[in-house]
N, C-alpha and C positions, 0 to 999 in steps of 0.2 A: 732292506729298507725296513724302516720302524712301521709299527701297525698306526694306522692315521684314520681309521674310520669306527665308528661306533658299533656296538654288537648289534647283528640283525635283529636279535629278541627285543632290544630296547626300541629300535626303530618301528618294529611292527606294534608295539603297544599304543604308540602315538596315533591319533587321527590325522594329524598333519604331519607330513614328512618333515625329516630333520634338515636343518639348514647350517652350514658351516659358519662358526662364529670366527671372524677374521679379525676383528679389533679386539681389543681385550676385553671379553665379556665377564667382568668381575661378578655379575650378579650369581653365579652358579657355582660359588664356594661353598665349604662346609661352614656350618655354625661357629660363631668366634667363642673359643674356649681357652684362648691363652692367657697366660698369666702373667706375662712381661708385657710391659707398656702400659700406657694410659687406658683406663678401662672406659667404657661407653662406646662411642663411635669416634674413630679416628675422623671420619667423614661422614657425614649425615647420609651421604648416599649409600652407604654400607647397608644401613637398615632398611631405606626406601627400597633397595633392589632386593634384599630378603624377603622383604612383605610382598613385592609386586606379583600380581597375577598375570601380568602380561609377559609372555616369553619374550627372551630376546632373540634376535636374529643376526645374520650376517650384516657387518658392516662394511661401508664403501671402501675402508682405507686398509683395514689389516686383512690379514688372512692368516689366521691360525687354522685355516681350513683344515681339509683334509691332503694338505700338502705333506708331501714325504720328504723329497729332498728339494730344495731350491735352489738354484745355482745362481752363483753370484760371480761377477768379474769386477774387478777393482783396479784401482790404478793409483800408484804410489807417485806423489812429487813432494819432495822435500824442499822446505825453503830455507835458506841460510838464516833467515832472521830468527829461526826457532832457537832457543836456549835451551840446554838439557836441564832437567827437573827432576824430583823424586821419581825413582823407577826408571830412569833413563838407561836403556840399554846398553848405549854407547859408553856408560862409564865404566872405567875399570873395576873389578871385583871389589878390591878394598874400598874405594870409594862409594860404590852401591852398597856396601854392608856398613859403613859409617852411616849414610843417609837413612838406610834402614834403621840404625839405632836409635839416631837422632829423632827420626818420626816416631818410633814407638815411645821415646822417651817424652815427646811432646804429646802424644797421645794420652800415655800414662798420667802425664803432669795435669792435662785437661779434666780427664776423669777423676783424679783427686780432687781436683779444685771444685769439680761440679757434682761431686757426690754420686750420682747415680746417672752420670751420662751413658756409662757403657751398658746399663740396663735399658736405657733410652734406644741405643742403636740396636741392640738386640730385638727391641720392640719392632722398631722401623724393618728389620729384616722380616719379622713374623707378619707384618701388616704387607709388605711387599709379597712376600710367599703367598699369601692368602689371594693376592688381587692377580698372580701370575701362573698359580699351579694347575690350575684348570682350563680348558678351552670348551665352550659348550657349542652345540649344536642345535638349532632351530627352537623346537617349542618344548624342551625338556625344562623339568622344572628346576627350581634354585637348588643347589647342593649337587646335581648330577653334571655329567661332562666328562671328557676325555683327559687323561692325565697330559699335560703339555709334554712330559719327557717321553711319550709314545710317539710324539710326531716332531722329534728332534730333526733340525735341517743343518745344512752347512753352508758356508759361504766359498766363494770361489774367487780367487785374487790373482790379477796380472799387473805387470808393471805398465807405466806410462798413463798420463793424465789427459782428458779431452777437456778442451775449454769450451767446445761449441755447444750452444744452445740447440737442441733438437727442436724443429718447427714443425714437425710431423705430429699428426694425431696419434695417439697411442696404439691404436690398432695398427698404424703403418709401422711403429717402432717394433711391434710385436712380429710383425711380418720379417722383419730384417733379424731379430732376434732368433726366430726359428730356423733362419739359416746358418746360424753361428756354430761352429764346431768346438764341442766343450773340450777343452785341451789345457784349460787353466789348472792350476795345482789349489784343490781345495782345501780350506782350513775351516775351523770350526768358528762361530761367531764369537765365541769367548775369547778368540785370540784377535779380535779385530783390530786390537791396540797394540798388539805385538809386532815388533820389527821383523821382516821376512825376508828382505832383501841385504844384499852385502853392504848397504851403506850404512846400516846400524845407526841410524838416527831415530831421536823422539818422535813419536806420532802423538800429537795432541788433540787435533780436530779431524775427526772423519763424518764423511758426508755419504751417505746411502742412499743411492737413485733406485727408483723402480717404478713401474707403471702401476695403476690403482689396482688394488686387490693382490698384488703378487707376492706379498711376504713380508714386507718391511717390518711392520709393527710385530709381526710373530717374531721375528729375529730379536728385537727389543725384549720382547716378554721373556725369551729363552735366556738372554743375557742375564737379565735381572733376577729370573728365579735361580740360576745356578750360583749367582753370588749370594744371594738370601739364603740358599741352602748350605752355604759354606763349601762350595765344591769348586769353584772357578773365582779367579781375580780377587783373592782374598787381600791382596796389597792395597787394594782399594778401599778406603775407608767408609765412605757411603756412595750409593748409587741411586741416583735422584732423578728417575722419570718425571718429565713435565711435558703433557700433551698439549701441543698448539691449539687444538679445540677447545681445550678448558683455559688455556691462557687467555683465549680470544673473550672471555666472560669478564676479564678485569683489564682489558685493553685501554680503557679510558680513566683507569686510577693509578695512583701513584704508590710505589711500593720501594723498600729497599730488597736487595738479593736475600737478606735474612727474613724479612718479614715474609717475602715471597715463599720462601719454604716452609716457614710456619703455617701459611695458608694452605698450601697444596700437602704438606706432609705434617698434620699435626701431631703425629707422635714423635717429632723433631723440636716440641716446643722449648725444650731445656737446652738446646743447642746454642751455644752463645757465638759471637762475632770472631773471638780468638780462636775458636776451634775449627771454623773453616779455613782459616789462613794456615793453619799447621797440617791439618788432614789432607789426604789424597782423596780429591772427589770426582764424581762423573756425572756429569749434567748429560740427559737424553732429551733432546727436543725432537720428539716424534710429530711428524706430520706438518712438515714447514708450509706445504702445499695446502694445509687447511685453514692457515693463519690469516687473519683480518687485519693486521698491523705489518706496516712496511719496515724494512730494515733498511737505515742509510748508513752505510759504512764511511761515506765522506764528511757530512756534515752532523755531528752529533755530539752530546755533551760528554766528556771524557770522565769516566767514575772507575775509581780505584778502592773505594771503601765498601765493605758489605754492608755498611749500615747508611750509606748513603741513598737518597730517596729519588726515585726518577720513575718514568714509564716503563712498560714491559719491555718494549722494543729496543729502549736505548740500554736496558741491562742486559738484553741478550747480545745486541751489538758488542758491548764492551767484554762480555765473558769470551765471545768468538775470537775478538780480536787479541785477547788477552791482557786487556788493561785491567781488568777485574778477576781476582784470583788466576794468576799467569800460570800457575801449575795444575789447575784443574783440567780434567780431561772433557771434551766435548763430543758428542755423538748426535748428528742431525740425520733425520730421515726426510725425504721428500719425493714426490713425483718428478720428474725430469722437466716439466714446465716452469717448475718453481724454484728450482735447484740454482738458478743464475743468479739468485739473490745473494748467495755468497761468493764473495770474491774469491778466485782462485789462489791467490797470495795468502788466504786465510785457511786453507785447507791443506792437510797432510796427507791424507788418503782418500781416494774415492772408491766405493764399492757400489755394485749394481745388482739388485736381485732380478735373476733371469726368469724364474717361474719353472714350470714343468718340461721337463724333457720328452721325446715321444714315447719314450719306455715308461716313465712315470705317469703319463697320461693314462696308458693302458692298465699299468698296476693299479691306479686310483680307481679305474671303474670294475676292475676285477675285484678289488676289495670290498667296493661298496656293495656290491650285489652277489649273494651267494649263489645265485643261479647262474653257472658258468655259460649256459647257452644264451641267456639274456645278454651277458657282459659281452660276449663275443659279437652278437647282432649290434649292440650299441658302439662298439670299437669299430667296427667295420662301416658302419654308418658315418661315422664321424670322420674316419680316413677319407671317404668319398666325397666329403665336401671341404675344400680347402678352406674356406672362411670358419667353420667350425673347428676345424683341426688347429687352425693358427691360434684361435681364441681359446683354446682349451690349454695355452700356456699358462692361464690364469687359472689358479685352484678355484676360484668362486663361480666362474664359467663353467667349469666342471661340474659344479655341483648344480647350477641351472639346467645345463644340458642332461644331468642325470635324471631330475625331477621330471623333466619333460618327456625324455624318451621311454623312462620307466611307466609313466602313467598310459602312453601311447601303446607300448608293445604290450603291456599285461591286461589291457582291457579290449575290448571289441571296438577297436578305433577303424574309422573308413577313411580312405584318402592317404597320399603318401606322407611320408615323414618329413619333419622339416629339413630343408636344405640351405636355406638363407638366414640370416641372422634376424630379419623381421618376421620370418615363419616362426622362429625358435622363440622370440620374446611375446609374439602374440600368444603362443601355446602356454609359456610360462604364465602369462597373467590370467589366462583362463583357468589353468590348474589351481592357482590362487584363489581367485573367485569361487570354483567348484568346491573346494578345502573349507572355505569359510562358510557356505552354505551346509556342508556336512556338519561341521561343529555345531553352528548355531541355529541350523533348521531353516525351513522355509519351503513355500508351497510353490514358488516358481520354478519353470522348467532349468533344468541344470545349465543348459547352453545360452540361457537368456539373463541380462543383468537387470536388476531391479534400479529403479530411479535413484535410490539411495546409494546403489553402488556405482552407478555413472556419474553421480554428483561429486562423490567423494574422489573418484579415480581422475576426473577431470581437474578438481581442485589440485590433487597432488601432481597432476601433470602441469598446471599452470606455475607450480613453486619449482617443479624440475626444470622447466623451459626458463623462467625469469633467472634462475640463479645459473644456468647453464651459461646464457649472455654473459653474465657478470663473472662466471669463472669460479662460482662458490659450489661447493660439494657437502658442506656442513651447514645446518640451519638451526635456529634457534626459534624459540616460542611466538617471538614478533614476527617472524618471518612467516610462520604458519598462519598467524593471525591475519596478515596482509593479504593472504590468498583465500582469505574467508574459511581456513581450515580450524575446526575445534579440535584441541589437542587431546581431550578425552575421546571424541569420536574417532581419531585416527587409531588410538591405543585401542579401543575395543574391537575393531576390526581384525583380530588377530591374524585370522585365516589369510587376510589380503595383505594386511600392512606389517605384520611383523616379519614377514619374509619377503617384503618389498621395501619396506621401509622401517628403520630402527631408532627407537627411543634409547638414548644411554644418559642415564641419571650421572650428573657432576656435580661438583661443589656448588654451594650456596643455594641448594634446592632448585637449581635451574637444570634445563635438559637441553642436550644436545641431539640433532636428528640427521639422519642420513639415508641415503637409499642404500640397497644392498653392493650395488656397485655402480661406478660411473655410468657403465652402458646402459644400466636399468634407468637412469636418470635420462640419459639421452633418450631412450625409447619412449618413456612417458612423455617427455617434452615434445617428442614429434606426434604422438597421439593426441595432444593438446592442442597443438598447432595446426594439425589437419582437421580436427574439430571445428576448429574457429574458422576455418576456410570454408568447410561444408555449412557452416551456420552463417557465414557471410558477416562474421565479426570485423567489421571494417577497421575498426581504431587499432585492435591488436595486430591484423595483417599489416596495417599502414606503417605501425612503428617497427614491427619487425623487418619489413622490407624496406624501409627508409624511404619512402616516396615524399622527397620534399617539395614538389613544384606544387603550388596549391591548386592549379588546374586539373592537374593529374588526379589530386586526392580528391578534389570534390567530383570528378568523374566517377572515380572509384567509391566513394561512399554513396554516390547516387544508385551506382549500379548494384550495391549491395542490399539496397532496399526493395529490389525487383528479384523474380526468381532466378533469372538468368544472368548471372555477373558478367560484366566486360572482361575481366579479366579471366580468362579460361584456367584449368586445371595446369594445362600445359605451361602457360605462362607464369603461374603462381609458382609451380615446380622449379622453373627456370630461375627465375628472380631469386629464389631460396639458394638454388645451386649457386649462382653467382655470388651471393654474399658469402657463401661458405668458402669458396674460391680465395676471395680477399681475405680471408682470417690469415693473420700471420702466423698462427701456430695449429692451424687445422682443427680447432675446437669444435667446428659445427659439421666436421665431415661425416661421422657416423650419424648425426642426426639427421642430416640431409639422406643418409642412404635410409634411414627408416622412412622418412618422408615418402620417397619414392615408392619403397615396399607397401607402404601402407595404403598407395593408391589403388593397389589390387583387390579386388571383390574378394578372393579367397582370403586375404590376411583380415579384411573387414569382418566377414562371416565369423571367423574364429573368435574376434572379440565380442561377440553377442550383441551388437546393435549399439555399441558405444560410438560407431562412427556411422554418418550417413552414407549410403552407398550409391547415391543416385549419380555421381560424378564419374563413376567407373565403367562406362559403358566401353565396349571392345573399341569403338572407333574412337574415343577419347583416349585411351590407353595406347593404341597404335600412334596416336598423333605425339604423344609423349615420349614413346621410343623412338621414333623417327627424330624428334627434336635432339634428343640426346647424342643420337649417332652424328647430328650436323653440326653439334655444338662448336663454336670457334672460341678458342681460349688462348689467343696469342698475346694477350695480356697478362697473363698467369703463368706461374712456373710450371714447367711440364711434369713435376710430381705431383702437384695439386690437381693436373688434368686426368690423371690416372682415377680419381674418385670417379669421374664420370662413368669409365668401365664397371666401377664397383656398383654405381647405381643401376645399371642396366642388369647387372647379375642380381640384384636384390628384386627386380621386376621379373626374374625368372626369364630372361631373353638371353638364352645361350649361343645366339647365331653368330655374334662378333667371336667369342670364343672358341667355337667351333671352325669358323673361317681362318682363324689363326693358327690353330693346331693343324688344319691341313696345309697351311702355308709352309709351316716348319717343316713338314714332311716331304713337302713338294722340292724336286731337284732344280727348279727354275725361278728362283725367288726374284731374281731382278726383273723378270717379266710381268710378275703379279703387281697390280696396282693396288696401293693400300689408301683407305680414308684416314683421315686424322684420329677417329676413334680406335681403328685398326692399330693404328701405331702406338696408341696409348695401350692397348690391351697386349701387344707384342713387347713393348718395353716393360710391362708388369711381369709377363711370362719369363722374359729373358733374365729380369733381375731376381726371380723367385727360383731360377732353374737350379738343380744341384750341380749341373754341369757348367764350367766356366767357359764363356764364349771368346775364341782366340782374337777375333777382331771385330771391331763396329765402326762401320764407315756409313753414316746416315745418309749421304749422297748417293750410296749406291741402290737405296731402294726407290722404287717408283712410287714416289707421293709427293705431295705439295712441300712447301718450306715449312710451313706450320707441323707437317707431319714429321718432318725430319727432326724438329725441335721436342717433339713428343716422345722421340726414340731415345732423348740423352738419359734418362734414368737408367737405362741399361748399363750405362759405363761401369756402373757399381759391380757388375759381374763379368768385366771384360778385362782382358790382357793387353789387348793395344787398342787404341781410340784413334781414329782420324776425323779431324773436323776441318772443313774446308768453308772458305767463304765468310759472308757477314751476316748469318742468319740466327747467331745467338745474341741473347740478350743478358743481363747481370744475372738474372735468376738462374739463367742456365750454366753459367760459370759457377754458381754456387754449388749447383749439382756435380759437375764436374770435380770441384774441389773436394766434395764430400767422398767423392769415390776413393780419393787418395787416403781419406782418416778412416776409411771403414776398417771393421776387425773382423776378419781380416782384409787387408787391401789387395785386390788382383790386379790392379792396374800396373804395367811395367813400362809402357810405351804410350806417349800422348803426343800426337803430331798436330799442330795447329798451321793451317796455310790459308794465306791470302786473306786473313782476319784483319782487316785494315779498321773495323770499329770497334777493336779490342782497347778498352779503356784501361785507364790507371787502376780504377777500382776492381776491374776485370782481373788484372794481373795480381792485384793484391790478394784476392780470393784464391787464386791459383797458388801463390807463393805461400799462403797460410796453409794451404793443404801439404806442400811439400816439405814444411817445417813441423807437420804433425809426427810424433814418432812411429805411427803405423805406416807411414808412407814408404812405398818400396819402390817408387818410379826410378827406372834405370835410364831412360831414352826420353830427352825433351827436344822436340822439334819446334822451332818458331821461325816461318820462313813467311817474309813479306807481311809482318805483323804490325808494322810501324811504331815500335818501341819507344816510348819516351825516356827521358831520364829518370824520371820517377819509377817507372816500371822497372827500369833496368836495376834501380835502388832496391825494388822489392824482392826481384830474381837472386840478386846479390845476397841479400839478408837470407834468403831461404836457403841457399847453396852452403853458405858459411855455417848457417845453424844445424843442418842436416844433410853433410856431403858426404855420407858413407854409401849411399847405393846408386846415386846419378854417375852413369858411365860415359854417357853420349849427350853432349848439348850441341845444337845446330842453330845457329843465329844468323842465316844469311838474308841478305837482301832487306836488311832493316834500316840503312841509311842512317846508323847511329852516329852520333857526335863524341868527340874525344872524352868529354866528362862522362857519358854514358857508358862508354866502353871500358873506361877506368874502374868505374864502378861494378861493372859486370865481371870484370877479369879479376878483380882484386882477389876474389876467392882462390885464384890459382896460388897464391903464396901461402894459403894454408898447408900445413903438414899434413892435415887430414883429408886433403883433397884428393879422390880416387878417380877423379875425372880420366878418361882414356881418349877420348876424342873430342876436340872443341872445333868445330868448322864455322868459319866466318868468311865473308868477303866483303869487299868495299868499305873496310874500315881497320881499325887498328887495335891491338890488344896486348896485354901486359905478359911478358914472357917470364916463368916462373924461375927459369935459371938465371937470368940476368937481372932479377929484382925489378927495378924501375925502369927498365929499358922498354922503349916502345918499338914494336916490331911491326913488319908489313905482312898482309895476307899471305904472302909466300914464305915467310920466316915463321910465321903462325903455323903453317903446314909442318914445318920442320920440327918446331916444339911438339906437335901432337904425335909425330914419329918416333921423335927421342923418348917422349913421355911413354909411350907404350912399349918402347924397348927397355926403358928403366924398370918398368912394371913386370915385364916378361922375366928380365934377369933376377929381379926379387925374388919370383915365384920359383925359378930353378935354382935359386941359392937358398931356398928354404925361408925366404923373408915373407915380409906381409903379402898376400896376394893383392 
């Protein structure tokens, strides 16, 4: 592995510990002394950053952090409409050579006509190199930093494209990622546009997914740097990074593509329209999730001229679709929740940044600390906490953890080390406050906050909360002002804010702000909301919990004018939980976990008086715990219900976890009665287990119907699943379908019995799962499921699209009409059909040997036997099994 941590001597010299710079921190580069390209400042921000006395810190989105190897998986899906272009690897060698010669001739012609265009290109490379060659940590002064090439990372690519939008919170996505076996073939990020499969078709648009802070921008920077240094991808004439956070600043303006490049890359002022049409270009749109403009791929102005003026979003859509500069390469990075904006038909390759493996987590801490004993203690502690260990997939979370545990283990700290996320983030905030006081001085006690500290942190909390609800992770000066934040005040609190909140100068002398990581924003948002509850801020609570009834609000407002509110802590937390469960993408899940964790006096005490502790009496806390354990969530997805178990863990209640551990070890599971919260905990532990469960049959557990529903998420880690009765809803079938699309998918047999309420929409979910390239389902049993003709059509489509794995299909007692039967059995005519057994009664099916002949159930049995005989004969003769 490559070196990824700054030298210990550098860290020791700073009064504030280093912080990983995960977005492109261009402020730490060497002084500009290049002779090529326009003098002065390509962007005004270059001078601003060099002169700034405010150190930079980790950005929410990127992570050039101390990441050593970041694992990617990708999927290739090539679409027929893609036409070969310059550099297409599918072209014959002679044609490729001819195209290269033509491209070189065009380039030389442009240069000769423009006079000094080649010098301009070299100037662009120099500018790009200055912006990308260093990554900085924490409060190091401008000009310092680690060379990017010392923390080189690689991509992991696999075949197959997922079209689903992940509706889970990113922490839940990390949990699933932590179980994946890294068996994919690694490639360098410089090869992201190179064809790796046997299909040998041109890859024009690449979409890179990854949760916040996991390494997407880091990869963009590495690609750009190697091109600028002349090491990789020299067939590309220009690499053109365009950050979505900067594009936001001109979202209301009109530009042509040419003028857009002139604005964001002033070194290219002499580039002309005709140059863009003949050169091979790469546009990199980094951080689609940070954009504040929408992309409409259905209704938009069609643009094919680089001088044609339009809005930024329209230019992007036309570039991605290939209407504008159809030979240009496009690279888009995004968090998963925003990636759906790009239609699958526009994407040739999808890659995913996975984050640290378990071995890389340990390597990170060993390299960060020269004290071997300290690193071993930290690693041991992280392994002992499942939530901390999972979050350490993210490099910036490793940095947060390192800061907290180093502070607690190297000083005379009393009390136990943090085991929950709320614990950890409370200590993280306390450490930053303490370092601010060490740097700027102060007479107050180290463990207490000044009123100025409280005011600033709560304003930051308000900003975090309001934009968390909106889904924003990037902020601008006007956003700060609306929350009462003075920009200069934020920046001078370097000990607190530069490692919690980062200012990043951009074009037009404007500024973009973000928190270190999305989880820090979620934590501060929870701090603010809990503060509003303890201070009885009725308006904020009313708006958040969406109390629409005027009478209810009147009573609520009145109660908050008195000391003892009508709405108890238990009710407040429960209503917040209910709102989070209604979220379509789980964006409030971690926020609510933090809310529950902050209700504990121990965490409030860590925060040094920031929160009022009067609502945290033991009786009140016990009532909250009891309410969580008894919560009824039958209207929500069982996936969402697992967050209730996480809320219990944040409140340090281990009782449910311990009881389920004992249950798993017991030999008489069918005799032990399980509550709903037990079932959520069991589903989570089974899903996260390294051992794949042989069979899941929810009806065998002694629990309620709601408890059976809460067990459904465990199907993702089972080989066989049996579901009987009508207790499942559409959201449950979505979970079952997701088990077929998991990577890897363990599900081999699915048996549905007496599911009379199975709707056409439910069958469509299951069929979409069967069509996924990850699906390995071999046996499907549908007994007495009242399938309609529409449902049979969905199943038939699935069987035709992915027929290679299914061997047994049982369709007994469904009382199908002839049209439905013909739809279902039509796939038997497919030469790719591998079905060995088709069991049906009470209707007809199409005989594959007789083409369109209709056969009786008895004849169908004969077909099944003959079909098996033909397959056995093929195996014996060395034919296809």
